[in-house]
N, C-alpha and C positions, 0 to 999 in steps of 0.2 A: 630230453627236457630242457626247455629254454632257460638259460642263466641270465637273470636280469641285473640291472644296476643296483648297487648297494647304497645305503645312506650312512652317514655318521652324524651323531647328534652334537658332538663337541667340535672337533676339527680333525683333519687328517693327521696333523702333527701330534695331536694328543692320542689318536687311535693307533698309531704305528710308531715303532721305535726307529726304523731305518728307512730312508728314502733313497731309492736308486734312480737318480736323475739322469736323463739324457741331456746332452748339451746343445747340439745344433737344433735350432728351432724352438728350444725350451728355455735355456738360460741366455744364449746369445745366438745371433745370426751373423756369421763371419766375425768381424771385429767388434760388432755393436751389441750391446746388451739388449735383451728383450725387456720391454717396459715392465716394471714392478718385480722382475724376477729376483734381483739381488735383495731387495727389501723383504720379499716374502720368504726367501731362504733364511735370512738372518733371524726373522721372527720365529720361524719353525725351529731353528736351533736354540733360541732362547726358551722354547717350550720343552727342550730336552731331546729333540729329534736329532739323530745322526744323519748326515748327508754324505753320500758318495756320488761321484759323477762318472757315469758310464757312457762311453762313446765308441761308435764304430769307426771313428776317424783313427787311422793307424799311422798317420804321418807326423803327429806332433808329440814332442817329449812331454812327459807328465809335468815337469816343472814349468814348461812354457804355457801349458793350459792353466796350471795353477796360478801362474803370474797374471794371466789375463783375468782370471776370476778375482784375484786379489785387487786388480785394478778397478773392479766394479765395487770394491769395498767389502768383499767377503773374506772371512778368515778361513783359509784353505791350506791344508798341508798337501805336499806332493802326492803322498800315498793315497789320498782320497780320489785321485783321478785314475780311473780304470779304463785304459785304452784297449782296443782290439789287438794291438801289438803285444801288450802285456799278456793277455789271455792266450793269444795264438802261440807265442813262444813256449809258454808252459804246456800247452796242448801238444805241441810237437815233441817236447822233451819227454812226455809220457809214452811216446810211440816209437822213438828211435833210441839207439844206444847213446850214452853220455859221450861227448866229444865228437859226435857224428857231424859230417859236413852237410850243411843245409843251404841250398840255393835260395838266397834271400832277395826278393824283388820288392823294393819299397824304399821308404824314407830311412834316414840314419837311426831314427828311434826304433824301428823294427830290428835293425842289425844289432843295436845295443841290447835289446831285450833277448834276442837269440843268444848272444854271448852270455848274458846274465843267466840264462837257463842252462848253461853248460854245454852249448853247441858251438859249432864253428861256421859262421856265415861265409859263403862264397858267392861269387857273381858270375861264374862261367860254368857251363855244363861240362867242360873238359876237366874240371876239378873233381868230378866224380861224386856229386851230392847224392845222398840217399833219400832226400826229401826236398820239396819245394815249398816255400811259404811266400805267398803273394799278398802284398798290401797295396797301398795307394799313396801317391803324392802328386801334386799338381803338374809337375814337369816330367812325369814318367815317359820315357821314350819307347818307341817301337822295339828297339833292340833289347830292352829288358823283357818285354813280353815274349819276344822270340826266344830268349834264353829259357824262360819258364816253359814254353812249349817244347823246346828241344829236350829238356830234362824230363818232363812228364812223359814224352814219347819214348824215352829210354827206360822208363820204369820207376822213376823217382815218385815217392808218395806225395800227393798233392794236397796242400793245406792253403787256406786263405784266411785273411783277417776278417773279412765280412763280405756280404753279397748285396750291399745297398746299390741299387741301380742308379740312384741320384743322390746329390748332396746339395743342401742349400748354401748359397754364397750371397755376397752383398748384392750382386746384380741379378740374381735369380737362381734357378735350379740348374745344376751342372751334372755331367756324368760322374757317377761314383765308382767305388771299387768293383762292384758287381758287374758293371758294364765292361770293365777291362778283364775281369775273370771270364766273362762270356766269350770274349775274343779268344782266350786260350782254350776254353772248352770247345768252341767251334772249330779251332784248328786241329785239336788232338782227339776230340771225341771222348775225352776223359773228364768226369766230374770230380771236384775236390772230395776227399774223404772226410774232411772236417772244416768247419767254419767257426771261427772264434766269436764273431760278432752276432748281434741280434739279426734274425729272430731265434737263433739258438739261445738257450737259457744259460749257457756256460758263463757268460759275462756276469750275470746276476749271482750265480753260485760263487764264482771267484771273488766277487766284490764282498760278499758276506764273509768268506774265508779270510780275505786280506784285512777286513775290519776286525775280525777276531784275533788276527795276528798282531794287532796293535795293543794287545793286553786287555781286550774286551771279551766278554762272553759272546759266543756265536748267537747272533740274532735269529730266531726261528723264522721260517718263511712266512708264517702267519702274521708276524709282526713287521714284515718288510713289504714295501709297496714300490712297484716299478712305475716310473712316470716318464712319459714321452709324448712326441707329437706325431708319430707314425704308427699306424695300425699294423702294418706288415712287418715291422721290426720290433719296436719297443713293446707294443701290446701283445703281439703274438709270442714274443719271448717270455713274457710274463705268464701267458696261458700255458705254454709248453712246460714251463718250470714249476707251475703251481703257485704263482705269486698273484696277489691282487695288483691291480694296475689303475692308473689314472691317465687319461689323455687330456692334453691341453690343446687349445685352438690357435696357438701362436706360430705354428709351423705348417706341416704338410696336411694333416687331417682336417677335414671340414665337415659340416653337418650332413651333407649328402653322403659322404663316405661312411659316416657313422650309422646313419639310418639303413644303409645297404650292406653293412658289414656282415660277413659270414661269422659263424659262431667262434672260430678260432681267432678272429680279429676284434672281438668285442671287449671293451674295457670294463673294469669294475666300477669306475667313476668317470665323470666328465667335468672338466673345469675350463673356464675361458682362458686362464693363465695360471701362473704359480701362486697367485693369491688364493687359489683353491686349497693350498696346503693349510691355510689358517682360518678356514671358514667351515661352517657346518654344511653337509650335503643332504638335502632332503631325499628320502627314498621314494621312488615312484611306486604307485600302486594302481591296480586295476579297479575301475569303478563297476558298479552293477550293470551299467548299460553297455559294457564292452569297451568304453573309453579308458584312457590312462590319465592319471593326474600326478602332479608333483608340486607340492608347496603352492597350490592354488592355480598353477598353470595346467592346461588340459590339452590332450590330443585325441582325435577320434577319426575313424573312417566314415566318409559320407556315402550316400547311396550310389554315387557314380564311381566309387572305388578310390577316390582321392583321400589323402590323409591331411587333415587340417589341424592347426594349433591355435590356441587362444592368443599367443603373443610371439611373433617370429623373432623378436629381439631377446627372448628370455632363454637362459641356459636351462632353467627348470622345464620349460616347454620342450626343449630339445631332448632332455632326459626322458620325459614322458613319451615323446614321439619315437625315440629309439626303442623303448620297451614295446610299444605298440607295433612298430614295424618288424622287430625281431620275432615277436610272437606270431604275427601273420606269416612271415617268411618260413618259420620252422613248421608251422601247421600245414602250409601249402606246398613247401618245397620250392617256392619261387621268390626271388628277391623283388621287392616292390619297384615298379618302374619309376625312373627319376621324374617323369612328367606328372606322376601322381603324388609326389612328395612335396612338402612345403619348402619354399625358399626362405631360409633363415637370414637374418641380418644382424648377427651377433658381432659386436666389436670386441676383438680379443684384447684390446688395450684398456677396456673399461674396468673399473673396480666398483663392485656393488657390495654394500655391507650385509645384504641378506642372501645373496646367492653368489657362488664362486664364479 
């Protein structure tokens, strides 16, 4: 049964207690803030929403990320930043004896978290590690990848911080941790037994636990919402873990990807940017003639099989188009061809008082 987009009559910040925000492409891109993000987060917090920042980036210390966010004018404590290094180290600690040696391939932050988890980080296969944990940092040399491969080949249990194939940077899209993981997998033929990053849901679960560890009650999943810019990480992690989710159009995901999304990649809500935290979301509905509507915007299939919308600049039209396309895809088993789908021209930097 097709799962369609939800609506909220007040705002996301009033409907949910906890927002699990991705960072790259959502709050910032490299060193630069995404337009309207900081103001939207601050407004959501004033409404009583708790914010945690979840990132597959394993190279940056929590305090460094928090400092960057504070530089945007946000009130952020270090513990609110949940990196894949934090989650990965805790994951490995559950699987190996306390004090075990772990070949740690990545940034100093990863080594710090491995130590904090009660393990001993080492950098050479000859030290006899029982596990490998591979992260990412921009200057990672071939020699470190080689050490990971040697240890995996000798039987060390293989963990990774995340499997993102790409990462957004100031100049564009660059190879991410997953691309480097694939090099080790190709060399050894061994897949990691665990990945801390999205699309696994461990990061969201861990974020809720860490929030509760700060003297708060554990927020139920039903009152938590995952927010990100990537369908194959942020949104899929939400679906795997049973979380509602919201995708924003300020990063990787675009309208075509959304209309063609497989069920496991479909969000609960769509917003142009984080101003969607503080706006109502109209719920799309099916009309009697087979078309879909959302707050006055409409989407329908024409006789030639093409999908048309009433306004290609409207997020509400995109919401209607997604529900229509998903319904057709699930009924036929075929993803709509890109040539038959509308070309949207939604500016992710716009702010509209009536639609997110």
